[in-house]
Each structure stands twice: as structure tokens, then as C-alpha cells.
C-alpha positions, 0 to 999 in steps of 0.5 A: 221371900225373894224368888230364886233365879229364874228357870226356863222351859218351853212349856209350863203347865199349872195344875197336875190333874188329868187335863194338865198331865195330858197337855204336858205329856203331848207337848213333851212327846213332841220334843218340848221341854216341859214342867208341870206345877202342882201344889197337891196330889199329882193326878188331881180331883178325878183320881182322888176325889171325883171320878174314881172314888165316886164310881167305886162307891156306886159299884157295890150297890149297882152290882147288887141291884143288877143281881136282884133282877135275875131269877135264880140268884135274886134274894140270895145276896147278903148285902154289901160289905161296907168295909170291903167297899170302902177299902176298894174305894181307897185302892181306886183312889190310890190311897191318896198317894201320888207316887205312881203318878209321879213315876209316870210323869218322870217317865214321860220326860216332864219335870214336876215342880211342887208348889202353888203357881201364880202369874207375875207377867207374860209367860212368867210364874212364881211357884211358892213351895214350903219354904221358898219362891222360885220364878219360872219363865216359858219360852213358848206357852203356859197352860192353865189346868187348875180345874174347878172348886165347889161353890156354895149358894148363900144359905143362912147359917151355912158358915156355922155348921160343918158340911161336906163338899164333893171331896168329903163325900167321896173320901168319907170313912164312915157311913152317915146315919142320916144324910141330907144332900143339897143339890140335884146335879150329877154329884148330888144324885150319885152320892145320894144313891151311893150312900143309901146303898152303903147303909145310910138309914135315911138319905134326903135329896133337895133340888131347887129346880122342878126336875133333876138333871134339868139340862138333859131330856125331860124323861131323864129327871123323871126316870132318875127320880123314880130310880132314886126313890126305889133305892129309898132316897127321899127326893124333894124338887122345887125345894129351897134351903133357907137355913141351916143350924145345929139342933140343941145339944146333939150336934145334928144339923137342921135344915129349914126348907121351902117346898114347892107347895110353899110350905116350910119343913125342917129336915134333920140330918147327921151330915149335910152334903153341899152338891150345889155346883162348881166354879173355875179355880182362878181366884188365886192364880194371879190372873189380873197380872195377865189381864184376866178376871180372877174367879172367872172362867178363862175364855178360849178359842178352838186352839184352847188359847186364852182370847183375852191375852195378847200374844197367843202364849196362854192356853187353858184346858179342862174345867177352868175354861168352862167349855165342857167341864168333864174329865174326858173333855178336859183331856181331849182339850189338853191333847189339842192344846199340847199339839198346837203348842208344839206346832200342829195345826189342831183345833178342838170341836168334838167337845162342842159338837158331841160332848158325852155325859154319863151319870153312873146311877141306877138307872144310868143316864148316858147322853151325847150331843144336843137335846131336842130343845137345844137342837130346836133353839139352834134352828135345826129341823128336828125329828125324834124317835124313842124306844124303851130299851127294856123291850129288846131281847138283850134286856130280857137276858139281864133280868126282870124289870129292866127298862129305860127310855132311849132317844135319838135327835135327828137333823131332818135336812141332813139325815144325821144324828145330832143328839142321843140319850140312853137311860137304863142300867149300864147304858153308859157303854152304849153312848160311844156309838152315838158319839161316833155317829155324831162326830162322823156325821154318819147318815142314817142310810149308812147306820141302817147297815151297822148290824147290832149283835143279838142279843145285846143292848146295842139292838136298841139302835135297830129299834130306833132306826126302825121307829124312824123309818116307820114314823117318817116314811123313810126308805133305807137302802 
């Protein structure tokens, strides 16, 4: 098909997920003429297949887990109404209908172009729709916000069996009887616990490294594994999946797994979830036409401009640039990029200095900034303190058996926090205080005067500061 006559805008955004929407919105608010190109549902992965549906799947079990810790109501639950839980999941994923998002975009003054966008030259893209190709040109900038896609490692037989990716796991309409999860990252641990809570008879989690979530503090993987096993998930670390095949006659999938003790086991499952990571979604973008490598992340500067493209007209936000592939970081980058395109002297550093991460399992894992090992690698003179969050009054009000490790990583020379980790039920809402402390470079001397409410979980901040004072003979005034 021959492209139609070229249309022009100030800004073209390729990709209508959370990052793309935010970039378009900010640029439009600053008076620019903006169009957003999206070939699938407007709102993207987070809305329909990741953040929202996954948390909806986890919430019933999490609530039941909390209830069972409380004397007086523990033991009176009737389990989970799976049909109602899935109906709620569907609702939070907007029933995979993007009409509400389309209405919002129209209200923001942004044109929606349906189709698949590909570069054909500097500031120029072709959009392939159902029955036409239309050419567009940006007067100022093009923003790439195409996100990421699942990545599967080479496993013998993988192409011969039907497996779930992360989107399948969050949108499934039936509970698998036996679920095998390959990969112990965020998707793997969250979906293992969610489907076990929702009634899967057997859930087995395989992770090829020695520790789950091994990019965080060491105790994170240990306490998370304990929580999963308490739920009933079978966890194997240091386990390599060598082969997948169908068993004879019944359609089940058999995985041949090399375990950490160098023995081989065969694990049968009715469904396999491949939670083995994601890669930037640039392979079908026409990246080569503007000097970029297809399939690779787009390297950017702190204004979110692509460093490998001359002229400063190409921006990349969200997972596609690989800086910090989480929705909230992508939205932050998008706000910076949209403002910079419109002429503001803005640059991004929060996603590098204090990127927050939350895993919505039980226990919850919430972390921000640097781990102790990463801080030491960066040459920082490190001091650390830890406290069991279960040993504060606020935790006792939430029921029996509440515990988890909290840790601060402190730059001793500056007297400021550079990293924090909170493990324990519902600690996710504690992490923003740490984010503010790190971004604001608030000295411990001042944090000492930030009074936590009693009895709440936030009192763990006082206990951590007291530990720092006592351990390092620090005088707070």
C-alpha cells in the first residue's frame, strides 16, 4: 500500500501505555499539537495485563492472609469466591475495553491514531492501519514509548508446548489445577502466590539463581521464599529447566529440571508460566532507519533524548529505554520528556537516584534507592541498621505473626539515607517516606524530628533511627 498524504504534528508519540499517555498529555498541556499512535488497547500493558489485574488477583488472598492473623475473626473466613475475584480483576482491567482511555485522551486534546507506527526517516513515521498506511511527520519531536515484551530463554521443546506469558497469567479465566512457574522475579513470585491463593492445587516455582529477587537485599529473597512456602508454593532455587514436553495422551506438560544438587527431576503441570524477563519492544519499529539497533534498548540522556540519534528530536520513555523498567518510573520520565519538548529545562534523575520498587506478595517487599552492596560498589562509606517491623506496637495491632526486616543504608559521610528496604505485610505504603528522604537528601539529624504516629507501622522509622544512634554513637539534636 502507498502511504496517504503526510500529516504533521508538533509531537508524535508511538505507544499508548502509561508512559506514552503522560508524555502526550504534558506536551499537549503546554500548547503543542500532539498525536499518539497505538495499535492495541490505549492504556497499555499496566492497565490491562500487568499492574492492575495482577494486584486484583493478589488482593483476595492478601486480605484473607491478614484476616487470619487477627484473633477474634481468624478461622471464621469462608475462603475466596474465585468467580467474584476474577470478576473484580476484569473490572480493574476495564474489561479490556479502552473506551474510557480514549475519552480521556480526547479530553486532553491529543489525537489518537490507530495502527502500528514505524520510522521511515528523521521525524517521520508510517502508521499501518487495517487497510491503509498513512505517513506522519513531527515538527518538533517523536517520543518512543513502546514498552517491553516477554523474553523466553532457549529451552528444548518450548516451541512445542503452549505456555503462558505474563499477560496470559493475569487475564486467565480459569484456575489451573497444577501450575509451574519458571522464573523467580517479580512476575513469577506474584503470580505463584496469587494462583495458589485462588485455588490451584499445586504451584511450583523454579528460579535459576540461588536467591529469589536477587537484585535486592539478601534477606528479601529468604523472607519472600518463606512467605511463598507458607502459602503452599513449592520453591526450587538454583534450578535450570532443561526441557519441556507433553506427557503422552493427557495434554499435561512435563518439565525436566536440573536442581541445585545436580540431580534431575521431572515436574508435571497443567499449565506453565514463563516469567523469565522482558526485553525492550523495538524490533518492529523501523529503528534502523534512524540509526538505532532493532531489538535493543534506546539509550537516552537525562532529558530522555536518544543519544544515538543526531538533532535531539527523538525521545524514549518507559521500559523501552531500560533505565528503570517500572510503570511509575516510565510516567516520571514521560513528564520530564513532555516538558522538555515543550521548552522546559527539565531533566530526569529521580529514577536513577531513588527508584522505588514494590512486590505485592505476602510479605510485601518495598525498596528504594541503593542496596548495601550496590552502595559499596559505588564507593560510598556505608552504615546500615535493621529492625524487625514486628517488634513495634503498630504491628501488634494488626494481629499475630506480623514480622519482617526493615533496613536503612546510610551514607556515613553525608549522614543521609541512600537506600531503604521494608519487608512485611502491607509495607508498600511505607516506602514513599524513604523516597522523599533520599531525593531530598534529608539529614538523619532532621529525620530525628519527624515524629511517627503511634501506633502505626511508620514507628519503625523511630526504631531504625534509634538503632543508628545507639550503634554508631550518633548524637541527634
